C-alpha positions in Angstrom: -28.3 4.4 -15.0 -26.9 4.5 -11.4 -28.3 2.7 -8.4 -32.1 2.5 -8.3 -32.6 0.8 -5.0 -29.9 0.8 -2.3 -31.1 -2.3 -0.5 -31.2 -4.3 -3.8 -27.7 -3.1 -4.5 -26.5 -4.2 -1.1 -27.9 -7.7 -1.8 -25.8 -7.8 -4.9 -22.5 -6.9 -3.3 -22.5 -8.6 0.1 -20.7 -11.8 0.6 -22.5 -15.1 0.4 -20.7 -16.3 3.6 -18.3 -15.0 6.2 -14.6 -15.9 6.1 -14.0 -15.2 9.8 -15.5 -17.3 12.6 -15.1 -14.3 15.0 -17.5 -12.3 12.9 -20.8 -12.4 14.8 -22.9 -10.1 12.5 -21.9 -8.7 9.2 -23.9 -6.7 6.7 -27.7 -6.7 7.4 -28.1 -4.8 10.7 -27.3 -1.3 12.0 -23.7 -2.2 12.7 -21.3 -5.2 12.4 -20.4 -7.2 15.5 -17.2 -9.2 15.9 -15.2 -10.8 18.7 -11.6 -9.9 19.5 -8.8 -12.2 20.5 -6.9 -12.1 23.8 -3.3 -10.8 23.5 -4.0 -8.9 20.3 -4.4 -5.3 19.4 -6.7 -3.9 16.8 -5.4 -1.9 13.8 -7.7 0.6 12.1 -6.9 2.6 8.9 -8.8 4.4 6.2 -8.1 5.9 2.8 -10.2 7.8 0.3 -9.8 7.6 -3.5 -11.4 10.3 -5.7 -12.1 9.9 -9.4 -9.8 12.2 -11.4 -7.3 12.5 -8.5 -6.4 8.9 -7.6 -7.8 7.0 -10.6 -9.2 7.7 -14.1 -12.3 5.8 -15.2 -11.1 5.5 -18.8 -7.7 4.2 -17.8 -8.7 1.5 -15.3 -11.6 -1.0 -15.1 -14.0 -0.8 -12.2 -12.6 -4.1 -10.9 -9.0 -2.7 -10.9 -10.2 0.4 -9.1 -12.0 -1.6 -6.4 -9.0 -3.9 -6.0 -6.6 -1.0 -5.5 -8.9 0.8 -3.1 -8.7 -2.1 -0.7 -5.1 -2.8 -1.4 -3.8 0.6 -0.2 -5.4 0.0 3.2 -4.1 -3.5 3.5 -0.6 -2.1 2.9 -1.1 0.2 5.9 -1.9 -2.8 8.1 1.1 -4.6 6.7 3.3 -1.7 7.7 2.2 -2.1 11.3 3.1 -5.8 11.2 -0.5 -6.8 11.3 -3.0 -9.0 9.6 -6.1 -7.5 7.8 -9.4 -9.0 8.9 -12.4 -6.8 7.9 -13.2 -3.8 5.7 -15.9 -1.2 5.3 -16.7 0.7 2.1 -18.4 4.1 1.7 -19.0 5.3 -1.8 -20.4 8.6 -3.1 -21.9 7.7 -6.6 -22.5 10.2 -9.5 -24.9 9.4 -12.3 -22.1 8.7 -14.7 -21.5 5.3 -12.9 -24.0 2.5 -13.7 -25.1 -0.1 -11.2 -23.3 -2.8 -13.3 -20.0 -0.8 -13.0 -20.4 -0.5 -9.3 -21.0 -4.2 -8.8 -17.8 -4.7 -10.8 -16.1 -2.3 -8.4 -17.1 -4.4 -5.4 -16.1 -7.5 -7.3 -12.6 -6.2 -7.5 -12.6 -5.4 -3.8 -13.7 -9.0 -3.1 -11.0 -10.4 -5.3 -8.2 -9.0 -3.0 -10.3 -9.5 0.1 -10.5 -13.2 -0.7 -6.7 -13.4 -1.1 -6.2 -12.0 2.4 -9.2 -13.7 3.9 -11.1 -10.5 4.7 -14.8 -9.9 5.3 -16.8 -6.9 4.1 -18.8 -5.9 7.2 -20.5 -2.6 6.3 -20.3 0.9 4.9 -22.6 3.4 3.2 -23.7 4.4 -0.3 -24.7 8.0 -1.1 -25.3 10.0 -4.3 -23.1 12.9 -5.5 -23.3 15.3 -8.4 -19.7 15.1 -9.4 -17.1 12.3 -9.3 -17.0 8.9 -7.7 -15.5 8.9 -4.2 -14.5 5.7 -2.4 -13.5 5.5 1.3 -12.3 2.1 2.6 -11.7 1.4 6.2 -9.7 -1.8 7.1 -9.6 -3.4 10.5 -6.7 -5.7 11.3 -4.9 -7.2 14.3 -1.4 -7.6 15.6 0.0 -9.4 18.7 0.5 -7.1 21.7 3.9 -5.4 21.7 4.5 -6.5 18.1 3.1 -3.5 16.3 5.7 -2.0 14.0 6.2 1.8 14.3 8.1 4.5 12.4 9.7 5.8 15.5 11.9 2.8 16.2 14.9 3.5 14.0 18.3 3.8 15.8 21.8 4.9 14.7 23.7 1.9 13.4 20.6 0.3 11.8 20.6 -0.7 8.2 17.8 0.5 5.9 16.0 -2.1 3.8 13.1 -2.3 1.3 11.0 -5.2 0.0 10.6 -5.8 -3.7 11.4 -3.3 -6.4 10.8 0.5 -6.5 9.4 2.8 -9.2 7.3 0.3 -11.2 4.0 1.8 -10.3 5.0 5.3 -11.2 6.2 4.1 -14.6 2.9 2.2 -15.0 0.9 5.3 -14.4 2.9 7.2 -17.0 2.1 4.4 -19.5 -1.6 4.7 -18.7 -1.5 8.5 -19.1 0.1 8.2 -22.5 3.4 9.8 -21.4 5.5 6.7 -21.7 5.7 4.3 -24.6 7.0 0.8 -24.0 7.4 -1.5 -27.0 7.9 -4.8 -25.1 4.4 -6.0 -24.2 5.7 -8.1 -21.2 7.4 -5.0 -19.7 4.4 -2.8 -20.4 2.0 -5.3 -18.8 4.2 -5.8 -15.8 4.5 -2.0 -15.1 0.8 -1.2 -15.7 -0.2 -4.1 -13.4 2.1 -2.9 -10.7 0.1 0.3 -10.7 -3.4 -1.1 -11.1 -3.1 -4.1 -8.8 -0.4 -3.6 -6.1 0.5 -6.5 -3.8 0.5 -5.4 -0.2 3.4 -7.0 1.7 1.4 -8.6 4.5 3.6 -11.6 4.9 6.7 -9.5 5.1 5.1 -7.3 7.7 4.2 -10.4 9.8 7.8 -11.6 9.6 9.1 -8.2 10.6 6.7 -8.1 13.6 8.5 -11.1 15.0 11.8 -9.2 15.2 12.6 -7.4 18.5 12.9 -3.9 17.0 12.1 -2.8 13.5 10.9 0.6 12.2 8.6 0.3 9.3 6.6 2.3 6.7 4.9 1.4 3.5 5.8 3.2 0.2 2.6 5.0 -0.8 3.7 8.6 -1.4 7.2 7.9 -2.6 10.5 6.4 -1.3 12.0 9.8 -0.4 8.8 10.8 1.5 8.6 7.6 3.5 12.3 7.7 4.4 11.8 11.2 5.7 8.8 10.1 7.8 11.0 7.4 9.4 13.7 9.9 10.2 11.3 12.5 11.6 9.6 10.0 13.8 12.9 8.5 15.1 15.0 11.7 15.2 17.8 10.2 13.1 19.6 10.7 9.8 19.7 8.3 6.9 22.2 7.8 4.1 20.8 5.9 1.0 23.0 4.5 -1.7 21.3 5.1 -5.0 22.9 2.1 -6.8 21.5 -0.2 -4.2 17.8 0.7 -4.7 16.3 -2.5 -6.2 14.8 -2.1 -9.7 12.9 -4.5 -11.8 14.2 -5.6 -15.2 11.2 -3.8 -16.8 12.0 -0.4 -15.4 15.8 -0.9 -16.1 14.8 -1.3 -19.8 13.2 2.1 -20.0 15.0 5.0 -21.7 13.7 8.0 -19.8 15.2 11.0 -18.1 12.4 10.7 -15.5 13.6 7.4 -14.0 15.1 8.9 -10.9 11.8 10.9 -10.3 9.7 7.7 -10.5 12.0 5.7 -8.3 12.5 8.3 -5.6 9.2 10.3 -5.6 6.7 8.3 -7.7 5.1 6.3 -4.9 2.3 3.7 -4.9 4.7 0.7 -5.0 3.2 -0.4 -1.7 6.4 -2.1 -0.7 7.8 -1.9 2.8 10.8 0.3 3.9 12.3 0.1 7.3 15.3 -0.3 9.5 16.7 -3.1 11.6 19.9 -3.9 13.6 22.6 -5.4 11.3 22.9 -8.3 13.7 19.3 -9.3 13.0 19.2 -8.8 9.2 20.6 -12.2 8.2 17.9 -14.0 10.3 15.3 -11.7 8.8 16.4 -12.1 5.3 16.4 -15.9 5.6 12.8 -15.9 6.9 11.8 -13.7 4.0 13.5 -15.7 1.3 11.7 -18.8 2.5 8.5 -17.0 1.8 9.6 -15.7 -1.6 10.1 -12.2 -0.3 13.3 -10.3 -1.2 14.8 -7.7 1.1 17.5 -5.3 -0.1 19.8 -3.2 2.0 19.8 0.4 0.6 21.5 2.4 3.3 22.2 3.0 6.9 21.0 5.1 9.9 23.2 7.7 11.6 22.8 10.0 14.6 21.9 13.5 13.4 19.2 15.8 12.3 16.0 14.2 10.8 17.2 14.2 7.2 17.8 11.8 4.3 20.8 11.9 2.0 21.3 10.1 -1.3 24.8 8.9 -2.1 25.4 8.8 -5.8 28.8 8.4 -7.4 30.5 9.7 -4.2 28.3 12.8 -4.0 25.8 13.2 -1.2 22.6 15.2 -1.8 19.6 15.8 0.4 16.4 13.9 -0.4 13.5 16.2 0.4 10.1 15.0 1.5 8.4 15.8 -1.8 6.3 12.7 -2.6 2.5 12.9 -3.3 0.7 15.5 -1.2 -2.9 16.6 -1.9 -2.4 20.0 -0.4 0.7 21.2 -2.3 
């Protein structure tokens, strides 16, 4: 049985108290009202997740689905160097989802919202005849002139990433039954990296303090995000394959699809960007102090907006062929 009374359902999912003092009115009126800070810019982003396309109901719990729906938007704010503050959720609900499952969905959202000190301030709930559709909008903030953009890469920069790459794609293959992992610790790590990503907000904040950084988050795949940086900045990149950081769990896998997952898998929600070599040591020191690991994976050159992968002395072009709904 799905939602019987929308207003009763809203009472179940709304927060008991606000987390931000600048929030004047949250859920309960026609719109939310919040104050803004001087010397800050607002960041707004939105993503939609569709059952059967972005998640499978029988492979993830409602809590995990809700958690990830908010996480992907937080990652976009992190890629701008910002801090997430508020979020809104619109869901189209089919009869196959019970009210209890939907409450669990919002519980998962609140779990990650609590981590990042965010308030749920509104949204909408409608019925649909097909699959569950979730649209999340996140509002964040960043100090003026400190927003991080894709277009700021320059020849001579080094290319870096946070964390490890390819874990989420491997986790998805485990969930789909296409990959068998005997070691339970490795299996759990990879699946969790797919179900519950950790947006790199702190890394983004540190990167916003550097004078010039280009930045993107890895949602559609490393190759795709690198190409986006090149296109926005009108530069060429050369990436060294053996420098791409991998977790011990993915290194332990015996699969001929490893390169595919690492380069094109996506949904790691790490950050990838460029910075002047003269600033990297300072940047790395700040990140290490926060338990964040940066890895240099290549460099930027003058040239056409292309990405090349250097592997065993051979250079091949990395095409922008990550996840795309319309291909």
